[in-house]
Structure formats: structure tokens, C-alpha cells
C-alpha positions as CSV (number, residue, x, y, z in Angstrom):
1,M,0.0,0.0,0.0
2,L,1.3,3.4,-0.9
3,T,1.1,6.1,1.8
4,D,3.2,9.1,0.9
5,I,5.3,10.7,-1.7
6,N,8.3,12.9,-1.1
7,P,9.5,14.4,-4.4
8,K,13.3,15.0,-4.8
9,L,14.2,18.2,-6.7
10,P,17.6,19.6,-7.8
11,M,19.2,22.6,-6.1
12,R,22.3,24.5,-6.9
13,N,22.8,26.1,-3.5
14,K,21.5,24.6,-0.2
15,G,21.5,28.0,1.6
16,V,19.5,29.8,-1.1
17,T,17.0,26.9,-1.4
18,R,16.6,26.7,2.4
19,D,16.0,30.4,2.7
20,Y,13.5,30.5,-0.1
21,Y,11.4,27.6,1.2
22,L,11.5,28.6,4.9
23,S,11.4,32.4,4.6
24,Q,9.2,32.9,1.5
25,L,7.0,29.8,1.4
26,G,6.6,29.0,5.1
27,F,8.1,25.6,5.2
28,Q,10.2,24.2,8.1
29,E,13.4,22.2,7.8
30,F,12.7,18.5,8.5
31,G,14.9,16.3,10.5
32,S,17.6,17.0,13.0
33,A,20.7,16.2,10.9
34,D,22.2,18.6,8.4
35,F,23.2,16.4,5.5
36,D,25.9,17.7,3.1
37,G,24.3,18.4,-0.2
38,Y,20.8,17.3,0.9
39,L,17.8,19.3,2.3
40,M,14.4,18.2,3.5
41,V,11.6,20.7,4.1
42,Q,8.0,20.2,5.3
43,K,4.8,22.2,5.5
44,D,1.6,20.7,6.9
45,K,1.5,17.2,5.6
46,I,3.9,17.4,2.7
47,Q,7.7,17.1,2.4
48,I,10.0,18.1,-0.5
49,H,13.5,16.8,-0.6
50,F,16.4,18.5,-2.5
51,F,19.7,17.1,-3.7
52,E,22.7,19.2,-4.6
53,F,23.3,19.7,-8.3
54,K,25.8,22.6,-8.6
55,E,26.1,22.3,-12.4
56,L,22.3,22.7,-12.9
57,D,21.3,25.2,-15.5
58,P,18.0,26.5,-14.4
59,K,17.0,27.1,-18.0
60,E,17.2,23.4,-18.6
61,N,15.5,22.3,-15.3
62,Y,12.2,20.6,-15.7
63,G,11.6,19.7,-12.1
64,Q,7.9,19.9,-11.3
65,V,5.6,19.1,-8.4
66,Y,1.8,19.3,-8.1
67,I,0.7,20.1,-4.6
68,R,-3.0,19.8,-3.6
69,T,-4.4,22.1,-1.0
70,D,-7.8,22.7,0.6
71,A,-7.2,26.5,1.0
72,I,-6.0,27.7,-2.4
73,D,-7.2,31.3,-2.1
74,A,-5.6,31.8,1.3
75,L,-2.3,30.2,0.2
76,Y,-2.3,32.4,-3.0
77,Q,-2.9,35.6,-1.0
78,S,-0.3,34.7,1.6
79,F,2.3,34.2,-1.2
80,L,1.3,37.6,-2.8
81,K,1.6,39.3,0.6
82,K,5.2,37.9,1.0
83,E,5.9,39.0,-2.6
84,V,6.6,35.5,-3.8
85,G,6.9,35.6,-7.6
86,I,4.0,33.9,-9.3
87,H,4.8,32.2,-12.6
88,P,3.9,34.6,-15.5
89,Q,1.5,32.0,-16.9
90,G,0.5,30.6,-13.5
91,H,-1.7,33.1,-11.8
92,L,-4.7,31.8,-9.8
93,Q,-7.4,30.5,-12.1
94,N,-10.0,27.8,-12.7
95,K,-8.8,25.2,-15.1
96,P,-10.9,23.1,-17.5
97,W,-10.0,19.9,-15.7
98,G,-11.8,21.0,-12.5
99,Q,-8.9,22.5,-10.5
100,K,-8.3,26.0,-9.3
101,E,-4.5,26.4,-9.6
102,F,-1.5,28.7,-9.5
103,S,2.2,28.1,-10.0
104,I,5.6,29.5,-8.8
105,L,9.2,28.9,-9.8
106,D,11.8,28.4,-7.1
107,P,15.4,29.8,-7.4
108,D,16.4,26.7,-9.4
109,N,13.4,26.9,-11.8
110,N,11.6,24.0,-10.2
111,L,7.9,24.5,-10.9
112,L,5.5,24.1,-8.0
113,T,1.8,24.1,-8.9
114,F,-0.8,24.3,-6.2
115,G,-4.3,23.1,-6.9
116,Q,-7.7,22.6,-5.3
117,E,-10.7,20.8,-6.7
118,V,-13.4,23.2,-7.9
119,K,-16.8,22.2,-6.4
């Protein structure tokens, strides 16, 4: 039986990635050990893991994660309030597949899309 998924995304600089996810997106660092070249962050019931890839060219990074939420409007507003950059094509909107979504790009060009079912 599958119970969780923890995506692993590339990062060029652990300090920059840590700061972005903790300060801008409201995540917390997960775990008590500080592993060289590896970072784990958590918010509510999700975790995202990062591995160091110093040679990563953000223009060639296609890392993507779809994160479901039950408070899409509040999350979107909180990101706007913190001046988190919203993807130019990813502002909050209802999609034809029945989801209300928005997207952001992290410092390494990993795409995070947040979605909630439209009822």
C-alpha cells in the first residue's frame, strides 16, 4: 500500500533553497541532521527533498511538483503578501480539468503548482 510521496528536486545552493522555502513559502526544515548536499523541508502534511546539483542550468531544469491544498485562495494571498513571484503563466485561475491552480518557480526553476478541486 502506498502512503506518501516525497519528491526530490535539484538545487544549486542549499542555503539559497533553504532560505526561499523557509522564509518565503513558510516551510520548516525536516529532520535534526544537516546532511551535506541534501535538504528536506516540510509544510503541513507534505515534504519536499532536494539534492545538490551545482552544475544545474535553471533554463534546462524541468523539475515539477503538483501540490494539492484545501485552502488555495488563502495560500495564494499569503504568497502575494510575501511577494513570492508567481509564474507569469500561472496566476490563480480555474482550469478546464476542474482544478483551481497557481504556479511558482523556485530559485532553481523547479515548478511548484498548487491546486484545489473546484466544487
